[in-house]
mmCIF entry with sequence, helices, sheets and N, C-alpha, C, O atoms, coordinates in Angstrom:
data_MODEL
# 
_entry.id   MODEL 
# 
_entity.id                         1 
_entity.type                       polymer 
_entity.pdbx_number_of_molecules   1 
# 
_entity_poly.entity_id                      1 
_entity_poly.type                           'polypeptide(L)' 
_entity_poly.nstd_linkage                   no 
_entity_poly.nstd_monomer                   no 
_entity_poly.pdbx_seq_one_letter_code       MGLADKAKNAAQDVAGKAKEAAGKVTGDDDLRNEGKADQGKSSLKKAGENIKDAFKD 
_entity_poly.pdbx_seq_one_letter_code_can   MGLADKAKNAAQDVAGKAKEAAGKVTGDDDLRNEGKADQGKSSLKKAGENIKDAFKD 
_entity_poly.pdbx_strand_id                 A 
# 
loop_
_entity_poly_seq.entity_id 
_entity_poly_seq.num 
_entity_poly_seq.mon_id 
_entity_poly_seq.hetero 
1 1  MET n 
1 2  GLY n 
1 3  LEU n 
1 4  ALA n 
1 5  ASP n 
1 6  LYS n 
1 7  ALA n 
1 8  LYS n 
1 9  ASN n 
1 10 ALA n 
1 11 ALA n 
1 12 GLN n 
1 13 ASP n 
1 14 VAL n 
1 15 ALA n 
1 16 GLY n 
1 17 LYS n 
1 18 ALA n 
1 19 LYS n 
1 20 GLU n 
1 21 ALA n 
1 22 ALA n 
1 23 GLY n 
1 24 LYS n 
1 25 VAL n 
1 26 THR n 
1 27 GLY n 
1 28 ASP n 
1 29 ASP n 
1 30 ASP n 
1 31 LEU n 
1 32 ARG n 
1 33 ASN n 
1 34 GLU n 
1 35 GLY n 
1 36 LYS n 
1 37 ALA n 
1 38 ASP n 
1 39 GLN n 
1 40 GLY n 
1 41 LYS n 
1 42 SER n 
1 43 SER n 
1 44 LEU n 
1 45 LYS n 
1 46 LYS n 
1 47 ALA n 
1 48 GLY n 
1 49 GLU n 
1 50 ASN n 
1 51 ILE n 
1 52 LYS n 
1 53 ASP n 
1 54 ALA n 
1 55 PHE n 
1 56 LYS n 
1 57 ASP n 
# 
_struct_asym.id          A 
_struct_asym.entity_id   1 
# 
loop_
_struct_conf.conf_type_id 
_struct_conf.id 
_struct_conf.pdbx_PDB_helix_id 
_struct_conf.beg_label_comp_id 
_struct_conf.beg_label_asym_id 
_struct_conf.beg_label_seq_id 
_struct_conf.pdbx_beg_PDB_ins_code 
_struct_conf.end_label_comp_id 
_struct_conf.end_label_asym_id 
_struct_conf.end_label_seq_id 
_struct_conf.pdbx_end_PDB_ins_code 
_struct_conf.beg_auth_comp_id 
_struct_conf.beg_auth_asym_id 
_struct_conf.beg_auth_seq_id 
_struct_conf.end_auth_comp_id 
_struct_conf.end_auth_asym_id 
_struct_conf.end_auth_seq_id 
_struct_conf.pdbx_PDB_helix_class 
_struct_conf.details 
_struct_conf.pdbx_PDB_helix_length 
HELX_P HELX_P1 AA1 LEU A 3  ? THR A 26 ? LEU A 3  THR A 26 1 ? 24 
HELX_P HELX_P2 AA2 ASP A 29 ? LYS A 56 ? ASP A 29 LYS A 56 1 ? 28 
# 
_struct_conf_type.id          HELX_P 
_struct_conf_type.criteria    ? 
_struct_conf_type.reference   ? 
# 
loop_
_atom_site.group_PDB 
_atom_site.id 
_atom_site.type_symbol 
_atom_site.label_atom_id 
_atom_site.label_alt_id 
_atom_site.label_comp_id 
_atom_site.label_asym_id 
_atom_site.label_entity_id 
_atom_site.label_seq_id 
_atom_site.pdbx_PDB_ins_code 
_atom_site.Cartn_x 
_atom_site.Cartn_y 
_atom_site.Cartn_z 
_atom_site.occupancy 
_atom_site.B_iso_or_equiv 
_atom_site.pdbx_formal_charge 
_atom_site.auth_seq_id 
_atom_site.auth_comp_id 
_atom_site.auth_asym_id 
_atom_site.auth_atom_id 
_atom_site.pdbx_PDB_model_num 
ATOM 1   N N  . MET A 1 1  ? 0.883   -1.150  0.014  1.00 0.00 ? 1  MET A N  1 
ATOM 2   C CA . MET A 1 1  ? 0.040   0.001   0.002  1.00 0.00 ? 1  MET A CA 1 
ATOM 3   C C  . MET A 1 1  ? 0.849   1.255   0.050  1.00 0.00 ? 1  MET A C  1 
ATOM 4   O O  . MET A 1 1  ? 1.684   1.413   0.940  1.00 0.00 ? 1  MET A O  1 
ATOM 5   N N  . GLY A 1 2  ? 0.636   2.151   -0.872 1.00 0.00 ? 2  GLY A N  1 
ATOM 6   C CA . GLY A 1 2  ? 1.410   3.214   -0.976 1.00 0.00 ? 2  GLY A CA 1 
ATOM 7   C C  . GLY A 1 2  ? 1.177   4.366   0.130  1.00 0.00 ? 2  GLY A C  1 
ATOM 8   O O  . GLY A 1 2  ? 0.085   4.417   0.696  1.00 0.00 ? 2  GLY A O  1 
ATOM 9   N N  . LEU A 1 3  ? 2.031   5.143   0.393  1.00 0.00 ? 3  LEU A N  1 
ATOM 10  C CA . LEU A 1 3  ? 2.015   6.072   1.500  1.00 0.00 ? 3  LEU A CA 1 
ATOM 11  C C  . LEU A 1 3  ? 0.763   7.103   1.102  1.00 0.00 ? 3  LEU A C  1 
ATOM 12  O O  . LEU A 1 3  ? 0.047   7.573   1.986  1.00 0.00 ? 3  LEU A O  1 
ATOM 13  N N  . ALA A 1 4  ? 0.601   7.359   -0.072 1.00 0.00 ? 4  ALA A N  1 
ATOM 14  C CA . ALA A 1 4  ? -0.585  8.331   -0.388 1.00 0.00 ? 4  ALA A CA 1 
ATOM 15  C C  . ALA A 1 4  ? -1.901  7.664   -0.227 1.00 0.00 ? 4  ALA A C  1 
ATOM 16  O O  . ALA A 1 4  ? -2.874  8.285   0.200  1.00 0.00 ? 4  ALA A O  1 
ATOM 17  N N  . ASP A 1 5  ? -1.952  6.402   -0.564 1.00 0.00 ? 5  ASP A N  1 
ATOM 18  C CA . ASP A 1 5  ? -3.192  5.586   -0.267 1.00 0.00 ? 5  ASP A CA 1 
ATOM 19  C C  . ASP A 1 5  ? -3.573  5.443   1.159  1.00 0.00 ? 5  ASP A C  1 
ATOM 20  O O  . ASP A 1 5  ? -4.745  5.504   1.531  1.00 0.00 ? 5  ASP A O  1 
ATOM 21  N N  . LYS A 1 6  ? -2.508  5.242   1.996  1.00 0.00 ? 6  LYS A N  1 
ATOM 22  C CA . LYS A 1 6  ? -2.605  5.153   3.483  1.00 0.00 ? 6  LYS A CA 1 
ATOM 23  C C  . LYS A 1 6  ? -3.079  6.490   4.022  1.00 0.00 ? 6  LYS A C  1 
ATOM 24  O O  . LYS A 1 6  ? -3.916  6.494   4.924  1.00 0.00 ? 6  LYS A O  1 
ATOM 25  N N  . ALA A 1 7  ? -2.620  7.580   3.549  1.00 0.00 ? 7  ALA A N  1 
ATOM 26  C CA . ALA A 1 7  ? -2.995  8.808   3.937  1.00 0.00 ? 7  ALA A CA 1 
ATOM 27  C C  . ALA A 1 7  ? -4.440  9.200   3.641  1.00 0.00 ? 7  ALA A C  1 
ATOM 28  O O  . ALA A 1 7  ? -5.168  9.771   4.453  1.00 0.00 ? 7  ALA A O  1 
ATOM 29  N N  . LYS A 1 8  ? -4.800  8.832   2.366  1.00 0.00 ? 8  LYS A N  1 
ATOM 30  C CA . LYS A 1 8  ? -6.209  9.111   1.852  1.00 0.00 ? 8  LYS A CA 1 
ATOM 31  C C  . LYS A 1 8  ? -7.253  8.242   2.807  1.00 0.00 ? 8  LYS A C  1 
ATOM 32  O O  . LYS A 1 8  ? -8.282  8.720   3.285  1.00 0.00 ? 8  LYS A O  1 
ATOM 33  N N  . ASN A 1 9  ? -6.836  6.986   2.981  1.00 0.00 ? 9  ASN A N  1 
ATOM 34  C CA . ASN A 1 9  ? -7.810  6.151   3.747  1.00 0.00 ? 9  ASN A CA 1 
ATOM 35  C C  . ASN A 1 9  ? -7.938  6.663   5.234  1.00 0.00 ? 9  ASN A C  1 
ATOM 36  O O  . ASN A 1 9  ? -9.018  6.681   5.823  1.00 0.00 ? 9  ASN A O  1 
ATOM 37  N N  . ALA A 1 10 ? -6.779  7.066   5.775  1.00 0.00 ? 10 ALA A N  1 
ATOM 38  C CA . ALA A 1 10 ? -6.772  7.592   7.100  1.00 0.00 ? 10 ALA A CA 1 
ATOM 39  C C  . ALA A 1 10 ? -7.687  8.885   7.275  1.00 0.00 ? 10 ALA A C  1 
ATOM 40  O O  . ALA A 1 10 ? -8.441  9.071   8.230  1.00 0.00 ? 10 ALA A O  1 
ATOM 41  N N  . ALA A 1 11 ? -7.499  9.755   6.189  1.00 0.00 ? 11 ALA A N  1 
ATOM 42  C CA . ALA A 1 11 ? -8.246  10.972  6.198  1.00 0.00 ? 11 ALA A CA 1 
ATOM 43  C C  . ALA A 1 11 ? -9.703  10.709  6.083  1.00 0.00 ? 11 ALA A C  1 
ATOM 44  O O  . ALA A 1 11 ? -10.486 11.349  6.784  1.00 0.00 ? 11 ALA A O  1 
ATOM 45  N N  . GLN A 1 12 ? -10.150 9.739   5.182  1.00 0.00 ? 12 GLN A N  1 
ATOM 46  C CA . GLN A 1 12 ? -11.489 9.356   5.037  1.00 0.00 ? 12 GLN A CA 1 
ATOM 47  C C  . GLN A 1 12 ? -12.059 8.836   6.330  1.00 0.00 ? 12 GLN A C  1 
ATOM 48  O O  . GLN A 1 12 ? -13.210 9.129   6.653  1.00 0.00 ? 12 GLN A O  1 
ATOM 49  N N  . ASP A 1 13 ? -11.252 8.037   7.120  1.00 0.00 ? 13 ASP A N  1 
ATOM 50  C CA . ASP A 1 13 ? -11.702 7.366   8.336  1.00 0.00 ? 13 ASP A CA 1 
ATOM 51  C C  . ASP A 1 13 ? -11.921 8.493   9.311  1.00 0.00 ? 13 ASP A C  1 
ATOM 52  O O  . ASP A 1 13 ? -12.957 8.553   9.973  1.00 0.00 ? 13 ASP A O  1 
ATOM 53  N N  . VAL A 1 14 ? -10.903 9.438   9.413  1.00 0.00 ? 14 VAL A N  1 
ATOM 54  C CA . VAL A 1 14 ? -11.118 10.594  10.518 1.00 0.00 ? 14 VAL A CA 1 
ATOM 55  C C  . VAL A 1 14 ? -12.375 11.429  10.065 1.00 0.00 ? 14 VAL A C  1 
ATOM 56  O O  . VAL A 1 14 ? -13.136 11.839  10.941 1.00 0.00 ? 14 VAL A O  1 
ATOM 57  N N  . ALA A 1 15 ? -12.600 11.668  8.891  1.00 0.00 ? 15 ALA A N  1 
ATOM 58  C CA . ALA A 1 15 ? -13.618 12.522  8.361  1.00 0.00 ? 15 ALA A CA 1 
ATOM 59  C C  . ALA A 1 15 ? -14.869 11.748  8.644  1.00 0.00 ? 15 ALA A C  1 
ATOM 60  O O  . ALA A 1 15 ? -15.835 12.394  9.051  1.00 0.00 ? 15 ALA A O  1 
ATOM 61  N N  . GLY A 1 16 ? -14.975 10.574  8.501  1.00 0.00 ? 16 GLY A N  1 
ATOM 62  C CA . GLY A 1 16 ? -16.158 9.651   8.928  1.00 0.00 ? 16 GLY A CA 1 
ATOM 63  C C  . GLY A 1 16 ? -16.434 9.736   10.332 1.00 0.00 ? 16 GLY A C  1 
ATOM 64  O O  . GLY A 1 16 ? -17.598 9.882   10.705 1.00 0.00 ? 16 GLY A O  1 
ATOM 65  N N  . LYS A 1 17 ? -15.389 9.651   11.236 1.00 0.00 ? 17 LYS A N  1 
ATOM 66  C CA . LYS A 1 17 ? -15.609 9.701   12.571 1.00 0.00 ? 17 LYS A CA 1 
ATOM 67  C C  . LYS A 1 17 ? -16.173 10.997  13.107 1.00 0.00 ? 17 LYS A C  1 
ATOM 68  O O  . LYS A 1 17 ? -16.973 11.083  14.039 1.00 0.00 ? 17 LYS A O  1 
ATOM 69  N N  . ALA A 1 18 ? -15.608 12.097  12.336 1.00 0.00 ? 18 ALA A N  1 
ATOM 70  C CA . ALA A 1 18 ? -16.026 13.515  12.745 1.00 0.00 ? 18 ALA A CA 1 
ATOM 71  C C  . ALA A 1 18 ? -17.525 13.672  12.354 1.00 0.00 ? 18 ALA A C  1 
ATOM 72  O O  . ALA A 1 18 ? -18.301 14.236  13.124 1.00 0.00 ? 18 ALA A O  1 
ATOM 73  N N  . LYS A 1 19 ? -17.906 13.199  11.224 1.00 0.00 ? 19 LYS A N  1 
ATOM 74  C CA . LYS A 1 19 ? -19.297 13.251  10.740 1.00 0.00 ? 19 LYS A CA 1 
ATOM 75  C C  . LYS A 1 19 ? -20.286 12.501  11.635 1.00 0.00 ? 19 LYS A C  1 
ATOM 76  O O  . LYS A 1 19 ? -21.411 12.921  11.906 1.00 0.00 ? 19 LYS A O  1 
ATOM 77  N N  . GLU A 1 20 ? -19.723 11.278  12.095 1.00 0.00 ? 20 GLU A N  1 
ATOM 78  C CA . GLU A 1 20 ? -20.535 10.398  13.016 1.00 0.00 ? 20 GLU A CA 1 
ATOM 79  C C  . GLU A 1 20 ? -20.736 11.165  14.423 1.00 0.00 ? 20 GLU A C  1 
ATOM 80  O O  . GLU A 1 20 ? -21.786 11.156  15.066 1.00 0.00 ? 20 GLU A O  1 
ATOM 81  N N  . ALA A 1 21 ? -19.645 11.774  14.758 1.00 0.00 ? 21 ALA A N  1 
ATOM 82  C CA . ALA A 1 21 ? -19.817 12.489  16.151 1.00 0.00 ? 21 ALA A CA 1 
ATOM 83  C C  . ALA A 1 21 ? -20.551 13.724  16.048 1.00 0.00 ? 21 ALA A C  1 
ATOM 84  O O  . ALA A 1 21 ? -21.167 14.121  17.037 1.00 0.00 ? 21 ALA A O  1 
ATOM 85  N N  . ALA A 1 22 ? -20.562 14.419  14.912 1.00 0.00 ? 22 ALA A N  1 
ATOM 86  C CA . ALA A 1 22 ? -21.393 15.567  14.764 1.00 0.00 ? 22 ALA A CA 1 
ATOM 87  C C  . ALA A 1 22 ? -22.916 15.096  14.650 1.00 0.00 ? 22 ALA A C  1 
ATOM 88  O O  . ALA A 1 22 ? -23.826 15.736  15.177 1.00 0.00 ? 22 ALA A O  1 
ATOM 89  N N  . GLY A 1 23 ? -23.083 14.124  14.044 1.00 0.00 ? 23 GLY A N  1 
ATOM 90  C CA . GLY A 1 23 ? -24.404 13.594  13.833 1.00 0.00 ? 23 GLY A CA 1 
ATOM 91  C C  . GLY A 1 23 ? -24.985 13.164  15.206 1.00 0.00 ? 23 GLY A C  1 
ATOM 92  O O  . GLY A 1 23 ? -26.179 13.347  15.443 1.00 0.00 ? 23 GLY A O  1 
ATOM 93  N N  . LYS A 1 24 ? -24.199 12.627  16.061 1.00 0.00 ? 24 LYS A N  1 
ATOM 94  C CA . LYS A 1 24 ? -24.672 12.257  17.395 1.00 0.00 ? 24 LYS A CA 1 
ATOM 95  C C  . LYS A 1 24 ? -25.136 13.530  18.125 1.00 0.00 ? 24 LYS A C  1 
ATOM 96  O O  . LYS A 1 24 ? -26.265 13.620  18.608 1.00 0.00 ? 24 LYS A O  1 
ATOM 97  N N  . VAL A 1 25 ? -24.104 14.628  18.192 1.00 0.00 ? 25 VAL A N  1 
ATOM 98  C CA . VAL A 1 25 ? -24.309 15.693  18.848 1.00 0.00 ? 25 VAL A CA 1 
ATOM 99  C C  . VAL A 1 25 ? -25.590 16.426  18.519 1.00 0.00 ? 25 VAL A C  1 
ATOM 100 O O  . VAL A 1 25 ? -26.363 16.801  19.401 1.00 0.00 ? 25 VAL A O  1 
ATOM 101 N N  . THR A 1 26 ? -25.806 16.629  17.166 1.00 0.00 ? 26 THR A N  1 
ATOM 102 C CA . THR A 1 26 ? -26.880 17.349  16.638 1.00 0.00 ? 26 THR A CA 1 
ATOM 103 C C  . THR A 1 26 ? -28.150 16.542  16.596 1.00 0.00 ? 26 THR A C  1 
ATOM 104 O O  . THR A 1 26 ? -29.226 17.126  16.464 1.00 0.00 ? 26 THR A O  1 
ATOM 105 N N  . GLY A 1 27 ? -28.086 15.209  16.704 1.00 0.00 ? 27 GLY A N  1 
ATOM 106 C CA . GLY A 1 27 ? -29.287 14.414  16.483 1.00 0.00 ? 27 GLY A CA 1 
ATOM 107 C C  . GLY A 1 27 ? -29.549 14.199  15.114 1.00 0.00 ? 27 GLY A C  1 
ATOM 108 O O  . GLY A 1 27 ? -30.670 13.790  14.812 1.00 0.00 ? 27 GLY A O  1 
ATOM 109 N N  . ASP A 1 28 ? -28.642 14.420  14.161 1.00 0.00 ? 28 ASP A N  1 
ATOM 110 C CA . ASP A 1 28 ? -28.803 14.203  12.732 1.00 0.00 ? 28 ASP A CA 1 
ATOM 111 C C  . ASP A 1 28 ? -28.340 12.711  12.338 1.00 0.00 ? 28 ASP A C  1 
ATOM 112 O O  . ASP A 1 28 ? -27.167 12.389  12.147 1.00 0.00 ? 28 ASP A O  1 
ATOM 113 N N  . ASP A 1 29 ? -29.429 11.870  12.250 1.00 0.00 ? 29 ASP A N  1 
ATOM 114 C CA . ASP A 1 29 ? -29.104 10.499  12.006 1.00 0.00 ? 29 ASP A CA 1 
ATOM 115 C C  . ASP A 1 29 ? -28.540 10.317  10.608 1.00 0.00 ? 29 ASP A C  1 
ATOM 116 O O  . ASP A 1 29 ? -27.709 9.424   10.438 1.00 0.00 ? 29 ASP A O  1 
ATOM 117 N N  . ASP A 1 30 ? -28.942 11.133  9.528  1.00 0.00 ? 30 ASP A N  1 
ATOM 118 C CA . ASP A 1 30 ? -28.412 10.980  8.330  1.00 0.00 ? 30 ASP A CA 1 
ATOM 119 C C  . ASP A 1 30 ? -26.918 11.293  8.185  1.00 0.00 ? 30 ASP A C  1 
ATOM 120 O O  . ASP A 1 30 ? -26.199 10.673  7.402  1.00 0.00 ? 30 ASP A O  1 
ATOM 121 N N  . LEU A 1 31 ? -26.484 12.287  8.979  1.00 0.00 ? 31 LEU A N  1 
ATOM 122 C CA . LEU A 1 31 ? -24.986 12.647  8.995  1.00 0.00 ? 31 LEU A CA 1 
ATOM 123 C C  . LEU A 1 31 ? -24.296 11.587  9.760  1.00 0.00 ? 31 LEU A C  1 
ATOM 124 O O  . LEU A 1 31 ? -23.174 11.236  9.395  1.00 0.00 ? 31 LEU A O  1 
ATOM 125 N N  . ARG A 1 32 ? -24.884 11.025  10.826 1.00 0.00 ? 32 ARG A N  1 
ATOM 126 C CA . ARG A 1 32 ? -24.165 9.985   11.597 1.00 0.00 ? 32 ARG A CA 1 
ATOM 127 C C  . ARG A 1 32 ? -24.104 8.817   10.743 1.00 0.00 ? 32 ARG A C  1 
ATOM 128 O O  . ARG A 1 32 ? -23.035 8.208   10.760 1.00 0.00 ? 32 ARG A O  1 
ATOM 129 N N  . ASN A 1 33 ? -25.072 8.359   9.966  1.00 0.00 ? 33 ASN A N  1 
ATOM 130 C CA . ASN A 1 33 ? -25.012 7.162   9.096  1.00 0.00 ? 33 ASN A CA 1 
ATOM 131 C C  . ASN A 1 33 ? -23.907 7.418   7.930  1.00 0.00 ? 33 ASN A C  1 
ATOM 132 O O  . ASN A 1 33 ? -23.141 6.542   7.530  1.00 0.00 ? 33 ASN A O  1 
ATOM 133 N N  . GLU A 1 34 ? -23.940 8.632   7.492  1.00 0.00 ? 34 GLU A N  1 
ATOM 134 C CA . GLU A 1 34 ? -22.907 9.017   6.414  1.00 0.00 ? 34 GLU A CA 1 
ATOM 135 C C  . GLU A 1 34 ? -21.537 8.825   6.944  1.00 0.00 ? 34 GLU A C  1 
ATOM 136 O O  . GLU A 1 34 ? -20.686 8.225   6.287  1.00 0.00 ? 34 GLU A O  1 
ATOM 137 N N  . GLY A 1 35 ? -21.287 9.363   8.216  1.00 0.00 ? 35 GLY A N  1 
ATOM 138 C CA . GLY A 1 35 ? -20.073 9.094   8.805  1.00 0.00 ? 35 GLY A CA 1 
ATOM 139 C C  . GLY A 1 35 ? -19.570 7.600   8.953  1.00 0.00 ? 35 GLY A C  1 
ATOM 140 O O  . GLY A 1 35 ? -18.426 7.229   8.689  1.00 0.00 ? 35 GLY A O  1 
ATOM 141 N N  . LYS A 1 36 ? -20.624 6.782   9.425  1.00 0.00 ? 36 LYS A N  1 
ATOM 142 C CA . LYS A 1 36 ? -20.397 5.409   9.434  1.00 0.00 ? 36 LYS A CA 1 
ATOM 143 C C  . LYS A 1 36 ? -20.071 4.777   8.076  1.00 0.00 ? 36 LYS A C  1 
ATOM 144 O O  . LYS A 1 36 ? -19.232 3.881   7.975  1.00 0.00 ? 36 LYS A O  1 
ATOM 145 N N  . ALA A 1 37 ? -20.725 5.245   7.085  1.00 0.00 ? 37 ALA A N  1 
ATOM 146 C CA . ALA A 1 37 ? -20.449 4.716   5.804  1.00 0.00 ? 37 ALA A CA 1 
ATOM 147 C C  . ALA A 1 37 ? -19.112 5.097   5.248  1.00 0.00 ? 37 ALA A C  1 
ATOM 148 O O  . ALA A 1 37 ? -18.456 4.325   4.548  1.00 0.00 ? 37 ALA A O  1 
ATOM 149 N N  . ASP A 1 38 ? -18.704 6.361   5.590  1.00 0.00 ? 38 ASP A N  1 
ATOM 150 C CA . ASP A 1 38 ? -17.312 6.704   5.225  1.00 0.00 ? 38 ASP A CA 1 
ATOM 151 C C  . ASP A 1 38 ? -16.212 5.903   5.807  1.00 0.00 ? 38 ASP A C  1 
ATOM 152 O O  . ASP A 1 38 ? -15.189 5.581   5.202  1.00 0.00 ? 38 ASP A O  1 
ATOM 153 N N  . GLN A 1 39 ? -16.525 5.590   7.111  1.00 0.00 ? 39 GLN A N  1 
ATOM 154 C CA . GLN A 1 39 ? -15.481 4.669   7.842  1.00 0.00 ? 39 GLN A CA 1 
ATOM 155 C C  . GLN A 1 39 ? -15.471 3.314   7.196  1.00 0.00 ? 39 GLN A C  1 
ATOM 156 O O  . GLN A 1 39 ? -14.404 2.756   6.940  1.00 0.00 ? 39 GLN A O  1 
ATOM 157 N N  . GLY A 1 40 ? -16.693 2.746   6.913  1.00 0.00 ? 40 GLY A N  1 
ATOM 158 C CA . GLY A 1 40 ? -16.766 1.397   6.149  1.00 0.00 ? 40 GLY A CA 1 
ATOM 159 C C  . GLY A 1 40 ? -16.102 1.381   4.939  1.00 0.00 ? 40 GLY A C  1 
ATOM 160 O O  . GLY A 1 40 ? -15.483 0.370   4.608  1.00 0.00 ? 40 GLY A O  1 
ATOM 161 N N  . LYS A 1 41 ? -16.150 2.517   4.116  1.00 0.00 ? 41 LYS A N  1 
ATOM 162 C CA . LYS A 1 41 ? -15.441 2.586   2.807  1.00 0.00 ? 41 LYS A CA 1 
ATOM 163 C C  . LYS A 1 41 ? -13.904 2.638   3.021  1.00 0.00 ? 41 LYS A C  1 
ATOM 164 O O  . LYS A 1 41 ? -13.119 2.104   2.238  1.00 0.00 ? 41 LYS A O  1 
ATOM 165 N N  . SER A 1 42 ? -13.545 3.288   4.082  1.00 0.00 ? 42 SER A N  1 
ATOM 166 C CA . SER A 1 42 ? -12.120 3.366   4.361  1.00 0.00 ? 42 SER A CA 1 
ATOM 167 C C  . SER A 1 42 ? -11.620 1.994   4.711  1.00 0.00 ? 42 SER A C  1 
ATOM 168 O O  . SER A 1 42 ? -10.574 1.578   4.213  1.00 0.00 ? 42 SER A O  1 
ATOM 169 N N  . SER A 1 43 ? -12.327 1.278   5.547  1.00 0.00 ? 43 SER A N  1 
ATOM 170 C CA . SER A 1 43 ? -11.907 -0.065  6.016  1.00 0.00 ? 43 SER A CA 1 
ATOM 171 C C  . SER A 1 43 ? -11.831 -1.013  4.744  1.00 0.00 ? 43 SER A C  1 
ATOM 172 O O  . SER A 1 43 ? -10.898 -1.803  4.602  1.00 0.00 ? 43 SER A O  1 
ATOM 173 N N  . LEU A 1 44 ? -12.754 -0.904  3.928  1.00 0.00 ? 44 LEU A N  1 
ATOM 174 C CA . LEU A 1 44 ? -12.822 -1.832  2.721  1.00 0.00 ? 44 LEU A CA 1 
ATOM 175 C C  . LEU A 1 44 ? -11.645 -1.516  1.763  1.00 0.00 ? 44 LEU A C  1 
ATOM 176 O O  . LEU A 1 44 ? -11.088 -2.428  1.152  1.00 0.00 ? 44 LEU A O  1 
ATOM 177 N N  . LYS A 1 45 ? -11.294 -0.306  1.642  1.00 0.00 ? 45 LYS A N  1 
ATOM 178 C CA . LYS A 1 45 ? -10.130 0.186   0.753  1.00 0.00 ? 45 LYS A CA 1 
ATOM 179 C C  . LYS A 1 45 ? -8.799  -0.386  1.530  1.00 0.00 ? 45 LYS A C  1 
ATOM 180 O O  . LYS A 1 45 ? -7.878  -0.912  0.904  1.00 0.00 ? 45 LYS A O  1 
ATOM 181 N N  . LYS A 1 46 ? -8.793  -0.256  2.722  1.00 0.00 ? 46 LYS A N  1 
ATOM 182 C CA . LYS A 1 46 ? -7.514  -0.774  3.509  1.00 0.00 ? 46 LYS A CA 1 
ATOM 183 C C  . LYS A 1 46 ? -7.407  -2.132  3.277  1.00 0.00 ? 46 LYS A C  1 
ATOM 184 O O  . LYS A 1 46 ? -6.312  -2.593  2.957  1.00 0.00 ? 46 LYS A O  1 
ATOM 185 N N  . ALA A 1 47 ? -8.525  -2.951  3.408  1.00 0.00 ? 47 ALA A N  1 
ATOM 186 C CA . ALA A 1 47 ? -8.489  -4.442  3.255  1.00 0.00 ? 47 ALA A CA 1 
ATOM 187 C C  . ALA A 1 47 ? -8.055  -4.833  1.799  1.00 0.00 ? 47 ALA A C  1 
ATOM 188 O O  . ALA A 1 47 ? -7.287  -5.766  1.569  1.00 0.00 ? 47 ALA A O  1 
ATOM 189 N N  . GLY A 1 48 ? -8.605  -4.053  0.860  1.00 0.00 ? 48 GLY A N  1 
ATOM 190 C CA . GLY A 1 48 ? -8.275  -4.302  -0.573 1.00 0.00 ? 48 GLY A CA 1 
ATOM 191 C C  . GLY A 1 48 ? -6.741  -4.095  -0.764 1.00 0.00 ? 48 GLY A C  1 
ATOM 192 O O  . GLY A 1 48 ? -6.086  -4.910  -1.414 1.00 0.00 ? 48 GLY A O  1 
ATOM 193 N N  . GLU A 1 49 ? -6.202  -3.043  -0.213 1.00 0.00 ? 49 GLU A N  1 
ATOM 194 C CA . GLU A 1 49 ? -4.850  -2.760  -0.378 1.00 0.00 ? 49 GLU A CA 1 
ATOM 195 C C  . GLU A 1 49 ? -4.028  -3.815  0.372  1.00 0.00 ? 49 GLU A C  1 
ATOM 196 O O  . GLU A 1 49 ? -2.977  -4.208  -0.132 1.00 0.00 ? 49 GLU A O  1 
ATOM 197 N N  . ASN A 1 50 ? -4.433  -4.274  1.501  1.00 0.00 ? 50 ASN A N  1 
ATOM 198 C CA . ASN A 1 50 ? -3.608  -5.299  2.217  1.00 0.00 ? 50 ASN A CA 1 
ATOM 199 C C  . ASN A 1 50 ? -3.682  -6.523  1.343  1.00 0.00 ? 50 ASN A C  1 
ATOM 200 O O  . ASN A 1 50 ? -2.622  -7.131  1.188  1.00 0.00 ? 50 ASN A O  1 
ATOM 201 N N  . ILE A 1 51 ? -4.667  -6.944  0.799  1.00 0.00 ? 51 ILE A N  1 
ATOM 202 C CA . ILE A 1 51 ? -4.697  -8.099  -0.078 1.00 0.00 ? 51 ILE A CA 1 
ATOM 203 C C  . ILE A 1 51 ? -3.733  -7.916  -1.295 1.00 0.00 ? 51 ILE A C  1 
ATOM 204 O O  . ILE A 1 51 ? -3.032  -8.864  -1.651 1.00 0.00 ? 51 ILE A O  1 
ATOM 205 N N  . LYS A 1 52 ? -3.692  -6.812  -1.886 1.00 0.00 ? 52 LYS A N  1 
ATOM 206 C CA . LYS A 1 52 ? -2.881  -6.562  -3.044 1.00 0.00 ? 52 LYS A CA 1 
ATOM 207 C C  . LYS A 1 52 ? -1.339  -6.641  -2.480 1.00 0.00 ? 52 LYS A C  1 
ATOM 208 O O  . LYS A 1 52 ? -0.483  -7.177  -3.184 1.00 0.00 ? 52 LYS A O  1 
ATOM 209 N N  . ASP A 1 53 ? -1.044  -6.159  -1.344 1.00 0.00 ? 53 ASP A N  1 
ATOM 210 C CA . ASP A 1 53 ? 0.284   -6.201  -0.793 1.00 0.00 ? 53 ASP A CA 1 
ATOM 211 C C  . ASP A 1 53 ? 0.721   -7.518  -0.559 1.00 0.00 ? 53 ASP A C  1 
ATOM 212 O O  . ASP A 1 53 ? 1.869   -7.886  -0.807 1.00 0.00 ? 53 ASP A O  1 
ATOM 213 N N  . ALA A 1 54 ? -0.247  -8.313  -0.043 1.00 0.00 ? 54 ALA A N  1 
ATOM 214 C CA . ALA A 1 54 ? 0.077   -9.788  0.289  1.00 0.00 ? 54 ALA A CA 1 
ATOM 215 C C  . ALA A 1 54 ? 0.469   -10.573 -0.956 1.00 0.00 ? 54 ALA A C  1 
ATOM 216 O O  . ALA A 1 54 ? 1.356   -11.425 -0.906 1.00 0.00 ? 54 ALA A O  1 
ATOM 217 N N  . PHE A 1 55 ? -0.215  -10.276 -2.107 1.00 0.00 ? 55 PHE A N  1 
ATOM 218 C CA . PHE A 1 55 ? 0.219   -11.025 -3.403 1.00 0.00 ? 55 PHE A CA 1 
ATOM 219 C C  . PHE A 1 55 ? 1.381   -10.514 -4.011 1.00 0.00 ? 55 PHE A C  1 
ATOM 220 O O  . PHE A 1 55 ? 1.986   -11.212 -4.824 1.00 0.00 ? 55 PHE A O  1 
ATOM 221 N N  . LYS A 1 56 ? 1.828   -9.212  -3.675 1.00 0.00 ? 56 LYS A N  1 
ATOM 222 C CA . LYS A 1 56 ? 3.067   -8.711  -4.183 1.00 0.00 ? 56 LYS A CA 1 
ATOM 223 C C  . LYS A 1 56 ? 4.368   -9.469  -3.627 1.00 0.00 ? 56 LYS A C  1 
ATOM 224 O O  . LYS A 1 56 ? 5.389   -9.652  -4.291 1.00 0.00 ? 56 LYS A O  1 
ATOM 225 N N  . ASP A 1 57 ? 4.169   -9.877  -2.312 1.00 0.00 ? 57 ASP A N  1 
ATOM 226 C CA . ASP A 1 57 ? 5.360   -10.418 -1.641 1.00 0.00 ? 57 ASP A CA 1 
ATOM 227 C C  . ASP A 1 57 ? 5.525   -11.909 -2.033 1.00 0.00 ? 57 ASP A C  1 
ATOM 228 O O  . ASP A 1 57 ? 6.464   -12.565 -1.582 1.00 0.00 ? 57 ASP A O  1 
# 
């Protein structure tokens, strides 16, 4: 996994956590769910990159 990909995935995860927290504070379930979805996407990307790395070695 390239450094740029790791940074993008980490940024997406952090943004998702922030959206989720903001949604909880404001009572906005849509924003909270959007944050959870962003975190899920980040996790899937990370898993995909890990699989690619495993096959490179």
